[in-house]
C-alpha positions in Angstrom: 115.1 131.3 28.9 112.4 130.5 26.3 113.7 132.8 23.6 115.8 130.3 21.7 113.1 127.7 22.2 110.3 129.8 20.8 112.4 131.1 17.9 113.3 127.5 17.1 109.8 126.3 17.3 108.4 129.2 15.3 110.6 128.3 12.3 109.7 124.6 12.6 105.9 125.3 12.8 105.8 127.8 9.9 107.8 125.5 7.6 105.9 122.4 8.5 102.4 124.0 8.2 102.8 126.6 5.5 100.5 124.8 3.2 98.1 123.7 5.9 95.0 125.5 7.0 96.4 126.0 10.5 99.2 128.2 9.1 97.1 131.3 9.8 96.5 130.1 13.3 100.2 129.6 13.9 101.3 132.9 12.5 98.6 134.6 14.6 100.0 132.8 17.6 103.7 133.2 17.0 103.9 136.9 16.3 102.0 138.2 19.3 103.6 135.6 21.6 107.2 136.5 20.6 106.6 140.2 20.4 104.6 140.6 23.6 107.2 138.7 25.7 110.3 140.5 24.3 111.2 142.3 27.5 110.7 139.2 29.6 112.6 137.0 27.3 115.5 139.4 27.0 115.7 139.6 30.8 115.7 135.9 31.1 118.3 135.5 28.4 120.6 138.0 30.1 120.3 135.9 33.3 120.8 132.6 31.4 123.9 134.0 29.6 125.6 134.0 33.1 124.5 130.4 33.7 126.6 127.5 32.5 124.4 124.9 30.8 125.3 121.3 30.6 126.8 120.0 27.4 127.9 116.7 26.0 131.5 116.4 24.9 131.7 116.5 21.1 134.1 113.8 19.9 135.1 115.1 16.5 137.2 112.0 15.9 133.9 110.1 15.5 133.3 112.2 12.3 136.7 111.8 10.8 136.9 108.1 11.5 133.4 106.9 10.9 131.5 109.3 8.7 132.0 107.1 5.6 131.1 103.8 7.2 128.0 105.4 8.8 126.9 106.5 5.3 127.4 102.9 4.1 125.5 101.4 7.1 122.5 103.7 6.3 122.6 103.7 2.5 124.4 100.7 1.1 122.1 97.6 0.6 125.3 95.4 0.8 126.4 96.8 4.2 125.0 94.5 7.0 123.0 95.9 9.9 124.8 93.7 12.4 125.7 94.2 16.1 129.1 95.7 15.3 127.7 98.3 12.8 124.8 99.2 15.1 127.2 99.9 17.9 129.4 102.0 15.7 126.3 103.9 14.5 125.1 104.5 18.1 128.6 105.8 19.2 128.8 108.1 16.2 125.3 109.6 16.9 125.8 109.9 20.7 129.4 111.1 20.9 129.4 113.4 17.8 126.2 113.9 15.8 123.8 114.7 18.6 126.4 115.9 21.1 126.8 118.9 18.9 123.2 119.9 19.6 123.9 120.5 23.2 126.5 123.2 22.7 125.4 126.7 23.5 127.2 128.1 20.5 125.2 125.8 18.2 121.7 126.7 19.4 121.0 128.8 16.3 121.9 125.7 14.1 119.3 123.4 15.7 116.9 123.6 12.8 119.7 122.7 10.5 120.6 119.8 12.7 117.0 118.5 12.7 117.1 118.7 8.9 120.3 116.7 8.8 118.8 114.1 11.1 115.8 113.7 8.7 118.1 113.4 5.8 120.2 110.6 7.4 117.0 108.8 8.4 115.9 109.1 4.8 119.1 107.4 3.6 117.8 104.1 5.0 115.0 104.0 2.4 117.6 102.6 -0.1 118.2 99.5 2.0 116.5 96.2 1.1 115.1 95.7 4.6 113.7 98.0 7.3 116.4 97.0 9.8 118.6 100.1 9.3 115.6 102.4 9.5 114.3 100.8 12.7 117.7 100.8 14.3 118.2 104.4 13.5 114.8 105.2 14.9 115.5 103.2 18.1 118.8 104.9 18.7 117.5 108.4 18.0 114.5 107.9 20.2 116.7 106.7 23.1 119.1 109.5 22.8 116.5 112.3 22.4 114.6 111.0 25.4 117.9 111.1 27.4 118.2 114.8 26.6 114.5 115.4 27.5 115.0 113.4 30.8 117.9 115.7 31.6 121.1 115.6 33.5 121.4 113.6 36.7 124.0 113.6 39.4 125.5 110.2 40.2 127.3 109.5 43.4 129.9 106.7 43.3 131.0 104.3 46.0 133.9 106.6 46.9 131.6 109.6 47.3 132.6 111.3 44.1 129.9 112.9 42.1 129.6 113.3 38.4 126.9 114.5 35.9 125.4 111.7 33.7 122.6 110.9 31.3 120.5 107.8 31.2 119.8 106.1 27.8 116.7 104.1 28.0 115.7 101.5 25.5 112.1 102.7 25.6 110.5 106.0 26.6 107.5 104.0 28.0 107.0 101.4 30.7 105.0 98.2 30.4 101.8 100.1 30.8 102.7 102.5 28.0 103.2 105.4 30.5 106.1 107.8 30.4 109.1 106.6 32.2 111.4 109.3 33.5 114.5 108.5 35.5 115.0 110.6 38.7 116.5 108.1 41.1 118.1 104.7 41.3 114.7 103.0 41.8 113.6 104.3 38.4 116.4 102.4 36.6 115.9 99.2 34.7 118.6 96.7 34.0 118.9 97.5 30.3 119.3 101.3 31.0 122.7 102.6 30.1 124.4 105.5 31.9 127.0 107.8 30.4 129.0 110.7 31.8 128.8 114.0 29.9 132.3 113.2 28.6 130.8 110.2 26.8 132.2 107.4 29.1 130.0 104.5 30.2 129.2 104.3 33.9 128.2 101.0 35.5 124.9 101.0 37.4 126.5 98.9 40.2 129.1 101.7 40.8 126.4 104.3 41.7 125.1 104.6 45.2 122.8 107.6 44.6 121.1 109.2 41.6 119.3 112.5 41.7 118.4 115.4 39.3 121.5 117.6 38.8 121.5 121.4 39.4 122.9 121.7 35.9 120.8 120.8 32.9 120.7 121.1 29.1 119.5 124.4 27.7 115.6 124.5 27.1 116.2 124.8 23.4 118.2 121.6 23.4 115.3 119.8 25.1 112.7 121.3 22.7 114.9 120.3 19.7 115.1 116.7 21.1 111.3 116.3 21.4 110.7 117.8 18.0 113.1 115.2 16.5 111.0 112.5 18.2 107.9 113.8 16.4 109.7 113.8 13.0 110.6 110.1 12.9 109.0 107.9 10.3 108.2 104.3 9.8 108.3 104.9 6.1 110.6 107.5 4.7 109.2 110.1 2.2 109.9 109.8 -1.5 112.1 112.4 -3.0 110.6 115.9 -2.7 107.3 114.4 -1.5 107.2 114.8 2.3 103.5 113.9 2.3 104.4 110.3 1.4 106.1 109.7 4.7 104.4 107.5 7.4 105.0 108.9 10.9 106.5 106.4 13.3 103.8 104.6 15.4 106.2 104.1 18.3 106.9 107.8 18.4 103.2 108.5 18.3 102.8 106.4 21.5 105.8 108.1 23.0 104.3 111.5 22.4 101.0 110.4 23.9 102.9 109.2 27.0 104.6 112.6 27.3 101.3 114.4 27.0 99.6 112.2 29.6 102.2 113.4 32.1 102.0 117.2 31.7 102.9 117.8 35.4 106.2 116.1 34.8 107.1 118.2 31.8 108.7 121.6 31.4 106.9 124.2 29.3 109.2 123.6 26.3 108.7 119.8 26.4 104.9 120.1 26.6 104.9 122.5 23.6 107.3 120.3 21.7 105.3 117.1 22.3 102.1 118.9 21.1 103.9 120.1 18.0 104.8 116.5 17.2 101.3 115.4 17.9 99.9 118.0 15.4 101.7 116.0 12.7 100.4 112.6 13.9 96.8 113.9 14.3 96.6 114.6 10.5 97.3 110.9 9.8 95.0 108.0 10.0 94.3 107.1 13.6 92.0 104.5 15.0 89.1 105.7 17.1 90.5 104.5 20.4 93.8 106.3 19.9 91.9 109.5 18.9 89.8 109.3 22.1 92.9 108.7 24.2 94.6 111.8 22.7 91.4 113.9 23.0 91.2 113.1 26.7 94.7 114.4 27.2 94.1 117.5 25.1 90.9 118.4 27.0 92.9 118.2 30.2 95.5 120.6 28.8 92.9 123.1 27.6 91.0 123.0 30.9 94.0 122.9 33.2 93.8 125.7 35.9 96.3 128.5 35.9 99.6 127.3 37.4 101.8 130.1 38.8 104.9 128.0 38.1 104.2 127.9 34.4 105.1 130.6 31.9 101.8 132.3 30.9 102.9 132.5 27.2 103.8 128.9 27.1 100.5 128.0 28.8 98.6 129.9 26.1 100.7 128.3 23.4 100.0 124.8 24.6 96.3 125.4 25.0 96.0 126.7 21.5 97.9 123.8 20.1 95.6 121.4 22.0 92.6 123.1 20.5 94.0 122.9 17.0 94.7 119.1 17.4 91.2 118.6 18.7 89.9 120.0 15.5 92.1 117.7 13.4 90.9 114.7 15.3 87.4 115.6 14.3 85.6 113.5 16.9 81.8 113.7 17.5 80.6 116.7 19.6 83.9 118.5 19.3 82.0 121.5 17.8 80.2 121.9 21.2 83.4 122.2 23.1 84.9 124.6 20.6 81.7 126.7 20.6 81.9 127.1 24.4 85.5 128.5 24.0 84.3 130.9 21.2 81.5 132.1 23.4 83.6 132.5 26.6 84.4 136.2 27.0 86.7 135.4 29.9 89.0 133.5 27.6 91.7 135.3 25.7 90.9 136.4 22.1 93.9 134.3 21.0 92.4 131.0 22.4 89.0 131.8 21.0 90.4 132.4 17.6 92.2 129.0 17.9 88.8 127.5 18.4 87.5 129.3 15.2 90.4 127.8 13.2 89.8 124.4 14.7 86.1 124.4 13.7 87.2 124.6 10.0 88.7 121.1 10.4 85.4 119.5 11.6 82.9 117.5 9.6 79.8 119.5 10.6 76.4 118.0 10.1 72.9 118.2 11.6 73.4 121.2 13.7 70.3 122.2 15.7 68.8 125.7 15.2 69.9 126.5 18.7 73.5 125.6 17.9 73.4 127.7 14.7 72.1 130.7 16.6 74.8 130.2 19.2 77.5 130.1 16.5 76.2 133.3 15.0 76.1 135.1 18.4 79.5 133.7 19.5 81.3 134.6 16.3 79.7 138.1 16.4 80.7 138.7 20.0 84.2 137.5 19.2 84.5 139.8 16.2 83.7 142.7 18.6 86.4 141.5 21.0 88.9 141.2 18.1 88.2 144.8 17.0 88.3 146.1 20.6 91.7 144.4 21.1 93.1 146.2 18.1 91.6 149.5 19.2 93.3 149.0 22.6 96.5 148.3 20.7 96.4 151.7 19.0 96.4 153.4 22.4 99.5 151.7 23.8 102.7 153.9 24.1 104.1 152.2 21.0 101.1 151.2 19.0 101.0 147.5 18.3 97.9 147.8 16.0 98.1 145.2 13.2 95.6 145.4 10.4 97.0 142.2 8.9 96.3 140.3 12.2 92.8 141.8 12.3 91.9 140.9 8.8 93.3 137.4 9.2 91.1 136.9 12.2 88.0 138.2 10.4 88.8 136.0 7.4 89.0 133.0 9.7 85.4 133.7 10.9 84.2 134.1 7.3 85.8 130.7 6.5 83.8 129.1 9.3 80.6 130.4 7.6 81.6 129.7 4.0 84.1 126.8 4.3 87.5 126.8 2.6 89.0 125.1 -0.5 87.8 121.5 -0.9 85.9 121.8 2.3 83.8 124.8 1.1 80.7 122.6 1.2 81.3 122.1 4.9 80.9 125.8 5.9 78.1 126.5 8.3 76.0 128.2 5.6 76.2 125.1 3.4 74.8 122.7 6.0 71.9 124.7 7.4 68.5 125.3 5.8 68.2 128.7 4.2 65.6 129.9 6.7 67.7 129.0 9.7 70.9 130.5 8.2 69.7 134.1 8.1 71.6 135.1 11.2 74.7 133.7 9.6 74.1 135.6 6.4 73.8 138.8 8.4 77.1 138.1 10.2 78.9 137.3 6.9 77.7 140.5 5.3 78.8 142.5 8.4 82.2 140.9 8.5 82.7 141.7 4.8 81.7 145.3 5.5 84.1 145.6 8.4 86.9 144.2 6.3 86.1 146.7 3.6 86.5 149.5 6.1 89.9 148.5 7.4 91.6 147.0 4.3 93.3 150.3 3.4 94.7 150.7 6.9 98.4 150.0 7.7 100.3 149.9 10.9 101.5 153.5 10.1 98.1 154.9 9.2 97.0 158.1 10.8 96.0 157.2 14.4 92.7 159.1 14.3 91.7 157.4 11.1 92.4 154.0 12.6 90.5 154.7 15.7 87.5 156.1 13.8 87.3 153.0 11.5 87.7 150.6 14.3 85.0 152.3 16.4 82.6 152.3 13.5 83.3 148.6 12.9 82.7 147.8 16.6 79.4 149.8 16.4 78.3 147.7 13.4 79.1 144.4 15.1 77.5 145.5 18.4 74.3 146.4 16.5 74.3 142.9 15.2 74.8 141.5 18.7 71.8 143.6 19.9 69.7 142.4 17.1 70.5 138.8 17.9 69.6 139.4 21.5 66.2 140.7 20.6 65.4 137.5 18.7 66.0 135.4 21.8 62.9 134.3 23.8 62.5 136.1 27.2 63.6 134.1 30.2 60.8 132.5 32.1 
């Protein structure tokens, strides 16, 4: 069931973060996640192929009749943003433009549809006022949340049932908490209800409202929450996406989503975190950062839930760790260090913590913390090599020298810093005498990298095993040396 969703998200993440330092983290996450779950995903997709997913009726007449006027509403400074034009725009988007995104045969086109959505939002930059842009954002937010909220079954006074969606004016309630509609008591007077065919349904005509047994495809919901995260208050200048200003209301919507993880499906949680990764790189006030960090810590520390997909849980925890690094709050390095040191955590999550450390503004680390970083990174390097060694022994070897070298490089970057932040590597902020253990680790990592840089996935198995075992031995010797330096327990 998650195949389309993860494929969709992988394309989004890689294109969005290709020039960002977390690109290596994302590639390291996406490849093993998608590959390791192939059998499970194929099985789920075979089952889902027999399931009929809910879709909205696509009114193609909306395109032929209104495409030109929609362009004028969004682009022409002389075209007014009045009630009539706003209603026309909303009908066009609901009945045609976004209805297309729910069709099973269009799932592979979802990234293209997201791009088209961004382009149409960008058209509003040519207007003299912000009215068109804000109306576009409001309409899109309401419709995307309706898709995320899902399909409901409405019972009429005559006992007849039909599937409907609820279009809310706001994702949040008066306390800025996520508002999902699951029954009649959840409705507000300004909520609007539509059948899947596109017809309006009066609230007063409904006697019962419950979640339907038929819902939108998971990829449709993921696409909807990704669109929420892409909305802007200020549209980017031509060919300069970095000039955009992410929508503040969308940021608050995403926070509301993340504060209700128990109410979200796996794909909605992952999608909301993806949107928050974009917002976390922008200027946030300290209180908002603390609010987001609290949510993220809860996601990382959440206990295993048997109802959740294990791969999606790992994905969301890694995303949460990455965002924590971007927020760069005080004492974050202590939390990330604990993850790096925790041998019971997956190598994948520990590597996410390594990547996140590179985003922090490190200063005034104590000698004890420096030693812990040296030991934790060394032990993680051992685990990384052991994982690749185990991969060589699987029936169909999944050994990846590129993955191994990428992980070792990430550890070196923590020590040396990267790019403009090179002065913020651990070695640059500690006194020379206290940094000897880090120097030893750096030299060992470079030596290990030199041993494996000629290996490929098709290299002779005995040669791969031999070099990995030698690398593990070198790193374990460093672990033992560090242990000898520690004072004996009282």
